[in-house]
C-alpha positions in Angstrom: -9.6 21.3 -13.3 -6.4 19.5 -12.5 -4.6 17.8 -15.3 -3.1 14.4 -14.8 -0.2 12.9 -16.8 1.6 9.6 -16.3 5.0 8.4 -17.3 4.5 4.6 -18.0 8.0 4.3 -19.4 9.5 5.5 -16.1 7.2 3.1 -14.2 8.2 0.1 -16.3 11.8 1.0 -15.5 11.0 1.0 -11.8 9.1 -2.3 -12.0 12.1 -3.9 -13.8 14.5 -2.5 -11.1 12.2 -3.8 -8.3 11.8 -7.2 -10.0 15.6 -7.4 -10.3 16.0 -6.7 -6.6 13.2 -9.0 -5.5 14.4 -11.9 -7.7 17.9 -11.7 -6.1 16.7 -11.1 -2.5 13.2 -12.5 -2.0 11.3 -14.3 -4.8 11.3 -14.2 -8.6 12.7 -16.2 -11.5 15.1 -18.1 -9.2 12.4 -19.1 -6.8 12.2 -18.1 -3.1 15.7 -17.1 -2.1 15.2 -14.8 1.0 18.0 -15.4 3.5 15.5 -15.0 6.4 13.1 -17.6 5.0 14.0 -20.4 7.4 14.0 -18.3 10.5 10.7 -16.6 9.6 9.1 -20.0 8.9 10.3 -21.2 12.3 9.0 -18.1 14.0 5.6 -18.6 12.4 5.6 -22.2 13.4 6.2 -21.2 17.1 2.9 -19.3 16.8 1.1 -22.3 15.4 0.9 -20.6 12.0 1.8 -21.8 8.5 4.3 -19.9 6.5 3.4 -18.7 3.0 6.4 -17.2 1.2 6.9 -14.8 -1.7 3.9 -12.5 -1.8 5.1 -9.5 -3.7 3.9 -5.9 -4.3 1.6 -4.2 -6.8 2.9 -1.4 -8.8 0.3 0.2 -11.1 1.4 0.7 -14.7 0.7 4.4 -14.3 2.4 4.8 -10.9 4.6 7.7 -12.0 1.8 10.3 -11.9 1.9 14.1 -12.3 -0.8 16.5 -11.4 -0.4 19.9 -13.1 3.2 18.9 -13.7 4.0 18.1 -10.1 5.0 14.5 -9.2 2.4 12.6 -7.2 3.6 9.1 -6.6 1.4 7.4 -4.1 2.5 4.3 -2.1 0.1 2.6 0.2 1.8 0.6 2.9 -0.3 -2.3 4.3 0.3 -5.2 6.6 0.5 -8.5 4.7 -1.6 -10.4 2.2 -2.6 -12.7 5.1 -3.8 -15.4 2.7 -2.5 -19.0 2.2 -1.0 -18.3 -1.2 2.6 -18.8 -2.2 4.8 -17.3 -4.9 2.8 -14.2 -5.9 4.9 -12.3 -8.5 4.7 -8.6 -9.3 2.7 -9.5 -12.4 0.4 -11.8 -10.5 -0.2 -9.2 -7.9 -1.1 -6.6 -10.5 -3.6 -9.0 -12.0 -5.1 -9.4 -8.6 -5.6 -5.7 -8.4 -7.3 -5.9 -11.8 -9.9 -8.1 -10.2 -10.5 -5.5 -7.5 -10.7 -2.8 -10.2 -13.4 -4.8 -12.0 -15.6 -5.0 -8.9 -18.2 -2.4 -7.8 -17.1 -0.3 -4.9 -19.5 -1.7 -2.4 -18.5 -5.3 -3.2 -14.8 -4.9 -2.5 -13.6 -6.2 0.9 -12.8 -3.6 3.6 -9.1 -3.4 2.8 -9.7 -2.6 -0.9 -12.7 -0.4 -0.2 -10.7 1.7 2.2 -7.7 1.8 -0.2 -10.1 3.1 -2.9 -11.3 5.8 -0.6 -7.7 6.8 0.3 -6.7 6.9 -3.4 -9.7 9.0 -4.3 -8.7 11.5 -1.6 -5.0 11.4 -2.6 -5.9 12.3 -6.2 -8.3 15.0 -5.1 -11.5 13.1 -6.2 -13.4 13.2 -2.9 -15.0 10.2 -1.2 -17.8 8.4 -2.9 -19.0 5.2 -4.3 -19.4 6.3 -8.0 -17.3 4.7 -10.7 -16.4 8.0 -12.3 -14.7 9.2 -9.2 -12.2 6.2 -9.4 -11.1 7.1 -13.0 -8.4 9.6 -13.8 -8.3 11.2 -17.2 -4.7 11.4 -18.5 -3.4 13.9 -21.0 -1.1 11.1 -22.4 -3.7 8.4 -22.7 -7.0 8.4 -24.5 -8.5 6.0 -21.9 -9.0 7.2 -18.2 -7.1 5.1 -15.8 -8.4 3.6 -12.6 -6.8 4.9 -9.4 -5.5 1.4 -8.6 -3.4 1.5 -11.7 -1.9 4.8 -10.5 -0.4 3.7 -7.2 1.8 1.1 -5.5 0.5 -1.3 -2.8 3.4 -2.6 -0.7 3.1 -4.7 2.5 5.3 -4.5 5.5 6.3 -8.1 4.8 6.4 -10.2 1.7 5.4 -13.4 3.3 2.4 -14.3 5.5 2.0 -16.3 8.7 -1.5 -17.8 8.5 -3.4 -20.1 10.8 -6.8 -21.8 10.2 -9.8 -20.6 12.2 -13.4 -21.7 12.4 -15.4 -18.4 12.4 -19.1 -17.9 12.6 -18.6 -15.3 9.9 -17.3 -17.9 7.5 -13.6 -17.0 7.8 -11.3 -20.0 7.3 -8.0 -18.5 8.2 -6.4 -15.3 9.7 -3.0 -13.7 9.7 -0.9 -14.1 12.7 1.4 -11.4 14.2 5.0 -12.5 14.0 7.3 -9.6 15.0 10.4 -11.4 13.8 9.0 -11.6 10.3 8.3 -7.8 10.4 11.9 -7.0 11.4 13.3 -9.4 8.8 11.4 -7.7 6.0 12.3 -4.2 6.8 15.4 -4.2 4.5 13.2 -5.3 1.6 10.7 -2.5 2.4 13.5 0.1 2.5 14.8 -1.1 -0.8 11.3 -0.9 -2.3 10.8 2.6 -1.1 14.2 3.7 -2.6 13.3 2.2 -6.0 9.7 3.6 -6.1 10.6 7.0 -4.6 7.0 7.9 -3.4 6.0 11.5 -2.7 3.1 10.3 -0.5 3.1 7.3 1.7 -0.2 6.2 3.3 0.2 3.8 6.3 -2.7 1.4 6.9 -2.1 0.8 10.6 -0.9 3.0 13.3 1.6 0.3 14.3 3.4 0.7 11.0 4.8 4.1 12.0 6.7 2.4 14.9 7.9 -0.4 12.7 9.4 1.8 10.0 11.0 4.2 12.5 14.5 2.8 12.0 14.3 4.0 8.4 12.7 7.4 9.1 14.8 10.5 9.7 14.1 14.2 10.3 10.4 13.7 10.7 8.3 16.9 11.3 4.7 17.6 11.3 3.3 19.5 8.4 0.4 20.8 10.5 1.2 21.3 14.2 -2.4 20.1 15.1 -2.4 17.1 12.8 -0.8 14.1 14.4 -1.4 11.9 11.4 0.8 13.7 9.0 4.6 14.1 8.7 7.2 15.2 6.2 10.2 12.9 6.6 13.1 11.1 5.0 12.0 7.5 4.6 14.7 5.1 3.5 16.5 8.1 2.0 13.5 9.4 0.1 11.9 12.7 1.1 8.2 12.1 1.3 5.0 12.9 3.1 3.7 10.1 5.5 0.0 9.9 6.5 -0.6 7.5 9.3 -4.1 5.9 9.6 -5.7 2.9 11.2 -6.2 -0.2 9.1 -9.3 0.0 7.0 -10.6 -3.2 8.6 -9.9 -2.1 12.2 -12.5 -2.3 14.9 -15.2 0.4 15.1 -14.9 3.4 15.0 -11.6 3.1 13.1 -13.0 0.8 10.4 -12.9 3.3 7.5 -13.0 0.5 5.0 -16.6 -0.2 6.0 -18.1 2.6 3.9 -17.2 5.9 2.2 -19.6 7.5 4.8 -17.6 6.2 7.7 -16.9 9.0 10.2 -13.1 8.2 10.4 -12.9 8.3 6.6 -14.7 11.6 6.4 -13.2 13.4 9.5 -9.6 12.0 9.5 -8.6 10.3 6.2 -10.0 12.7 3.7 -9.0 16.1 5.3 -5.5 14.7 6.2 -4.9 13.6 2.6 -6.1 17.0 1.4 -3.5 18.7 3.6 -0.9 16.1 2.3 -1.9 17.0 -1.3 -1.5 20.7 -0.7 2.0 20.1 0.7 3.1 17.7 -2.0 1.8 19.8 -4.9 2.8 23.2 -3.6 
């Protein structure tokens, strides 16, 4: 059985470094200071959306993971929070993840349900809805740690453009696509990747691969027949990139609907198994 070890001291150093960058460049102790804030707010307004600034990332306290001595730092790259909330610090974002951790698998919303499945696969646990499969025993900690404390969740942009909707399904708002905001946030994403140095990046939207391309060099397929998996230099960090649909995409790509979803079983899990074999070789 694989042995997992974490380095929480190294992770705390990364969090402090990321907080220092974000405080000076986006949001933190000095408030919202992003130089692109006004232009992004204007771009959102042109699409009849409200601008919600300063929604930062989650970095689990055991992000610096090792499996049998090999580094396994997992970064999940999502879209945006897409909620009408402002000024979400790194600490607040981590507490929000604690809320998801406390929920039963089936009661999580599709994004977090799919993220859980991806993390289980990334850490070699296999898909499932059992609580035990979400917990990693650590050689350096008497308490098993939840997989959501062993990864980083970073969005393509650290602000959201949100407009109200009146949905029959009870939705009161939805995120709006604003390409100008995506482009403006790319430097912040690149800085985050350089600080966190992931060994495995999981993209939660096929469109994200195109967005990050300016910061990707020397990409090559790990498996010639697997179009979802690459080894590349991302923002100067050598890493494996797995490119999937968003977990809440339309059928049949909605792998956040269930751990028995066909896309999850046939694409996500085997692709991440190949990724693990490459990272841990």
